[in-house]
N, C-alpha and C positions, 0 to 999 in steps of 0.2 A: 096482196099487200106487199110490198119489200122494205126491208130492213139491211145493215149489214153488220158487219161484227167482224173486224179485222180485215176486211176488203172480200168479204167473203157475204156473195149475195145470197137472202132467203127467199127465193123464187117459189111460186105455190105447186105443189104437189111435181116438183123436178129433181131430177136426180144429176151432181155436176161432178169433174173429174180435176184432181188441182193435182197437177206438179209442184210436189216439197225438191228441190234442188240442194243437195251439200255439196259447198263450192268450197274454193281454197281461198276465202275471204272471211275477214270478221261479220257479224250480224252489224247492220246499218241502221236499221230500224226492226224496234218489233211489231210494225205494223205492215208489215212485207207480206204479200202475198205469198212468194217465194220466200222461204226462211233457209238465209244465208251463215253458214256456220264456216268455221277454221277448220279445214282437218286435212290429210293428205290426198282422199280420196274424194269423187265422185261418183252422187247414188243416187238416184230415181226414185221417189216412194208414187205409190198411187190412191190418194182416198178418196174413197165414194161418201160425197155429205148426202145425205137424205131429209129432201126439207119437207112437210108436211103441211099445208094449208087449209087441213080439218080444223088443225089445233083450234082452238079457238082465242087463245091468246099468244101473243106474238112473243111476248118473252118469252114461252114454255117454249118455243122454237126455234130463240138464238140458245136458250138453256141447254136444248137436248144437241142444237150443234156446236156451243163450245167445250159441251164434254167429250163430244169426238173429236174434236180438235188437239185437246188436252191428250185422250189416249192416243190418238197420232203423233202428238209432239214426245211423248212417252217412249212410242215404239221406235223414231229416228235417232233419238236420247242413247237407247237401248243397241241400235243400229251402228251408232259410232260407236260404240265402244267395243263389237263385237271382232275380233283380235285383237283389244288391243286391252291390257291390262296394268293396274296400279298396285304396284310393289313397295309396302312399307316394312321398314329397318329399324332397328334400333342401335343407334352407334352409343358404346359406351366408353368412353375418352378417360385413362387411367393409365397407371403407374404399373407396370408390369418387371416381374426380375426376368435377364435372358443371362445367359452367356456365352460371346464370343471372345475370340483368340485369348482363348487361356483364362480372362477375366470376367468374373459376376458385373452385371450392370443392372441398374432401378430405369427403364425408359417407357416411355410417354405411346402408347397402341391405342389401338381401339377394336374391345370387346376381348383386350388381352392375347391379339393378335396379332405378329410381327410378318411379313406384311401384313396388312388387315383385309376384311373380310373381298371376295370378289365378287361385284354387283353383275348379276346377267338378266339382261331384260333384251325388248323386239323392239325395232323402231314402233314409234308410234305409243311407246308403253310412258306408262307417269310410275318416276320415282318420290315416294314420300320417305323422307332419313330423319326421324328422332333423334338430334345428338343432343347426348347429356353429359357435361364436363364434370368428372370426378377427379381430376389431377388440380398442380396447384401452379399453371398458369392458364393464361387465355387462349382462347382458340377459336378458329371458324373453319369449315370444310370447303374447299372448295372444289370444282367438279368439271376438272382439268378439261377443255375444249370444246364445252358443251354448249349448242348456243342459246341462249337464253332469252327464247318469245316472248316479252312482255312478264322476264319471270327474270326480272335483274336483281330480286331482292333475295332471291337464292342462289346466287352465283358465288358469293364465299368471301371474297377478299376483304381484310380485315380494316377495317375504317376507310372502305371505298363501300363496297353495296352493304355494308352490314357492322354493327358493332360488338367487338368482340365478344364472347359465350364466357363468362367471366366461371372462375372454378362454383362448382355447387347451381350452376345456371345450365339451362338448355334453351337449344332454337329448333324447329321445325323449316325443315328444306322441302318445297314440293313444285317442282320442274315436270314436263314433257318433252320425252326425244324425239325430236322432229326434221327429219332428213338425214339422219347421220349411221351409217352403218359401220362396226370395223370396232379399233380396239381404241377406248380411252381411258382415262383414270382418275381418282379421287385423291385428294391429299388436303393437310391441315395447310393455311394460310395464315400464321402469323406465328413470327420468329423465325429459327428456325427449327420447329415442331415437323414438319414434312420429311426431317431425313427417319423418323420414323414412325409416321402417321400416314400409311397410305394405301392403297390398296387398286385392282384393277375393276374398271367397269368395262366389259364387253354386251357389243350390242350386236345383236342377230338382227336378219331381214324379219320382216312380218312373217304371221304365219302363213305358209303355201306361197313364200316368195323364196326364189332358190339364191345360193351366191353365185355370184359370176363365172366361178368357176367351180371343177367340180368339187363335189364336196367331201368334207377330209373325214380320215377314220378317227381322228382325236383333235382337240383343241386342249393347248397350255397356255397360259398367261405366263410369259418369264421378263422380272422386275428386276430391272439393274439399279443399285442401289450404290451408296456412299456409306460407310461405318467409321466412326470414330470411338476408340479408345477413352471418352470423355462425354461430360454432356454437352448434347451439341446447343443448347440455351449458354453454357457456361463459353462456347468457342466462340459466338457472332456478339456475345458479349464483351467479351477482350477486344475481338477488335473493334466493336464500336467507340471501345474507352479509347484505344490504341491510334484507330486513324487509321491503322493500316491492315492489308491483307489477312483473311483465316486461317488461321491453321487449317493445309492440309488432311482430308481424311487419312485413317490409317489403313482401311481396306475398301475396297469393292464389294461386291455381293450381289448375287443372283438369288431372287425369291429369298432375300436375305439372309442367305450364308455366302462365308467370303469362299467356299471352297478347299478342296484338298490340298492345295499348295500352301494352305497357312497351318499354323500348327493347332491344333486342339479344334478342327474341324473335317478330318478326313467323314466320320464319322455320322453327321452333318448335312455333307455336300447334297444340295439338290440333284435328282435323279431322276431323269423320264425315261420310263419302258415303253419301250416300241414293239413292231412285231414288222417283220421282213415283208418288205414290200409295200406295205401298210404309205401314205401321206397324210403328214401331220400339220396342222395349220399353228404355229408359232406364232405366239401374239409376245414382240417385245417393244416394252416399254424404258423408258430410261427415266428413271425417278430418282435419280444421283441428283446434288444439288448445284455442282460447280463444272461438271466432266462433260464434256464429248468422249463418245465411247466407240472402240472397233470394235465389232462383234463378229464373230467367225464359227462353224463347225466343222470340224476336222474329221475330211473327208465325203462332205457332202455340199452338194449344189444348195443354194437357197432363191426358191422365186418370189418376188416383191410380188403383192398383191393391194397392199392397201398401208398407207402413212395417216393417220390421225384422222381413224374413223371415217378417211376416203379412200373407193377403190382408182387404184393406179392400171396405168396399161404394165401387164405383166413382164419382168424381165427376171432373167437368172442374173446372179451373183454369188460370191464367194464371200465378202464382206459385207456388212454393214456398219458407215455411220451415223448414230444416231444424237442428236442434240437433247443435253436436258429439257423434259417434257416432252420430248414426240414419243410417237408409237410409231413403229415397222413391225406389220403382217408379213409369215412367209410363208410357202408351203416348202415342207421337206419330204420327200419320197425317201423312206428309208431301203435302198436297194445297193448298200456297202453289205463284205462279209459281216456275220451276224456276231458283235463283239463290244467294243464301249468305246464311244468317240465324246471327247469332250467339247461343251461352248464353253469358249473363253471369250472374253471382255476386258479393255485396259484403253488409258484413257487415249486420245486422240487432242495435241497442244501443239499450236502454230507458234506463238509468242516467244518471240527471242526472251530467256535469262528469267523466266516463270518460273515457281514452282507449282509443282503437280504431284498427283497420286501416282507413283510409278510401278502402281503394284498389278496382278494378273485376276483376276475372279472366274471361277468356272461353275459348272456344272457337267451333268456327264449322260450321257444317251446310251440307254444302256436296252441292246438286242432280247427278246423273249420272244427264241426260237421253237422253244417250246420241246429242245432236245434235249439227250442226255448231259453235253457237254457244260460246264457251271462257268459263266464269263464274270464271275463274282470279282466282288474289291482283289484278288489276288491277279487279276491282270491289269495291267497298269491301261489306261484309257490312250489312244489317239489323239497327237496334241496338233491342233490347226496350225494354219501361216497366215501370225496375224501384220498388217503393215507397221512399218515402224511408227511410234508415236508422233512423230510430225510428217506422215506422207501426205501433205495435201493432194496429191496429185489422184490418189486413192479416196478422199472424201470428196474431192471433185467430182469424179469422175462416178461415185455410188448417187449424187445428187442429181450427176445429170441424167442419171436411166430414171430420175420419177417423173410420167409423164399422164397425165391425165387419157382413159381411156377413149375420150368422146372429146371433139372440140370443146374451147372454154369458150362463152359469149361473154366478152371486154365490156361491162356496164359503161355506155357513153351516153350524152358528151358528161365530162367533169366538169365537176361544181368548183371543188375545192381541190386548191395543190397545197398538200403540204412536204416541209423540206426538214427533218430531221438530224440535225450531227447527234450522234451518242458517242459518249467517253466520257473519262473518267478528267476530276480538275482536281485542285486543293481548297482547304478552309487552315486559315491560320491555328495555330494551338495557342489553348487559351493560355494565358503570363501563369508559368511555373508549375505546368503538365508537361511531360513528355509523350511527343507522339512519333508515331511509328513510319509518317510519310516524309519525303524529302525535307531535309531541311529546316527541321520539325515541325511538318505540316503532316494535316490527316488529307488520306484521300476523302474523296464524295465521287460518286456519281452524276452526271447531268443531261439532258435534254434541250438544245440551243442554248444552251448555259442556265439553266435554269436546276437546281436540286430540288426533288421532289420531297415535302415536309407534310407528312401528315398530320390527319387532325388528329386532335385529343378530345372530343367531344362529342361529336357528330360523325357520323360515314359520311363520304360526300354525297350520296343514294339520298339520305333522311334530307341532308342540307338544302339539295337541290330542290325535293320533292315539297317540301312543306318552307321553301323561302325563305330560307334560314339567313340572316346576314352572315360577315365575320368568316366564316369555314373556309372558303375559298376565293378564286378570283377566276375571272375568264378572260384574262390576258394575254394567256400562253404565246409566245410567240409561232407564228405562221412558218417561220425563217429564222435561221441564224443570224446573231444581232450584227455579227460582222464576218464577212466570208474572208476564207482563204485557202491555201493549198490543204485539202482535208487528208492528205495521205503524206502530209509530212509535219514539220513541228509544227502545233496550237499556236496558236495567236495568243501575245503574254495578257493580251486583255482578256483574254477565256481561259488564264488561269484558273483563275477564281469566282466559282457559279455564285448565281442567285438563289439564295434558299427560298423558296416559298411554295404555296399550295397553290399554283398557277393550271387552268382547265383549259381547254380550246371547245366551245361548241358547236355541233352538228348541226342542220337541220333535219329531220326528220327525214329519208326518202333520198337524202344529197348523194351525189357520187363524188367522191374522197379518192385522191392520188394521194400516196405515201412513199415518200423516197426518203429511207433511212439509212444515212452516213457515218461509217465508224471513223472516231475524230480522235483516238487516243492512242496514238503514236508516239505520241511523245512522250509517256509515260512505260510503254512497256518493256525497260531495261530497268526502272526504278522502281517498279512493285516489286522486284524479287529482291532489291536490296533491302525492302523499307519493309515484309512481308514481317508479321511475327514469328521468333524461334519457338519452333516444335522439339517437344519430348524427343530424346534421344531412340527412343522405340517407333516413331512414327515416319512410313517409309517415304519421305519427302525426298523430291528429285527438284534438281533446275532442268528447262528446256536443254541446254546443251548437253547432259550426259547422257550414256545409253541406256536404254531401259531393262528391267530387269525381269526376265520372268518367272521367278523365284521370289516372294515377299519377304523379307526380316521378320523374323519369331515376334514372338512377341501378344309552332305551330300556324301557319296563316291558313292552311285547309284543316278537316276532319281527318284522322287519322283512318285510312281505310285498314279493312281488316286483313293480314296476312303481312302487313310493315310494319318494320321492327320500330320502337323505340328509341328514344334518345341515347348516347352511351354513358350518359353521367349516371 
């Protein structure tokens, strides 16, 4: 007698072996003989299914086979999870008192830490983060650089992939890290809360897999940030009210500390203890909001081995240039005389006449030689040579050194060609209002002459998934409406962009080529003259000044599990 169950034939008194192969693609049907799961590795498992013709009831034989199959599938699930872990964390967003630059402030933090907790995982692991909002502001958390494969609800941008977590509310993020190793970070994605709500995300290789370089003796995340002697929410609200640029920050920071070039900061300066001869992996993260930063270490060469959770072809350099949101992993061998050395960072700014934070932040590398000599705070650290604030050559040379360690396969043919101009436009000021832009106007950012307007009641992903009308349109232009000399003055017809919530739809699996063209040179010199005035204690500078080393004192579908509800 012959029967079938999940394509497995029940033959009298026979034994069959079936191969269950775990492939790098999704299950397409639960009735396949070869069970296919999405995973990064391929495994082959063999199961012997014994059939007994002696059974008088074929249903009993089927039941026996079914129980064995279920046991096999359970073993497969456990095998898939071998070497991968689920990490669960709770993030309490709360107000926390801190002291910086001689002043007491109440800032928004995660779990009372500034910067927030470092998350350490391995490639293939899953993160489950429960965020509870005890602060007075709406908040979301974004996992910067993580490739969200089928977990877009966990990405975090406010009103884009989710509604904000309101005060007193909570939200659970769950995602798996696939195909990425190195350094990323997480941060708030609501208003300017990420000025203080951020932390490192370290992704190591899977268990049993080595780095593509010699294993370092120690690993140290170094987060570069910006500090305001004001509530960052008030800073951005004032800029939005006037339509001018926001006040520049009062200091840069390394791991939340401005460094000992600032008053009231020496004792809390970030210190990195090292041993002579060892090699450290320093994970630099630019968590600043508005500034690209040069970074250098006195007396030491850095070997770049990764950027943005991707390995690079190693290259040696004495200076890094890191843009906001970017990360750079470097190996540093402690081969200098055992004493103290500064790690220093300051702004890189190429635009003319634009105000910027002209201060320098520092951390200190301290050699622990195990000898009798005390190289404590009484020994001034050696200071590195940093490029000039407008040294485009240094920035370009660093960027040119970043190369893939292997040949990059470019997908082809191209299905969609997109050309996006990115720049500044002007909105007319409301009658009776004083605005901070040229001729009493308001600055606004735009792409292809469209200034994006955030939805108010639903996130874009929620509206897309449930086919909710009226939240966005899909007519974002693939090309600029007017072509002009993008390196010269902006065409007058583009001075006032269109405010709208426009999206461009792409077919899943399509190959897309995007050209990004900067087109705001028309406003470079006017931006600084219209920027809101800062307080006298703010270390503000224009790009025509000489930088200082020492700062101044001072539903159509059923809602599936895990998808958020509307923002109402």
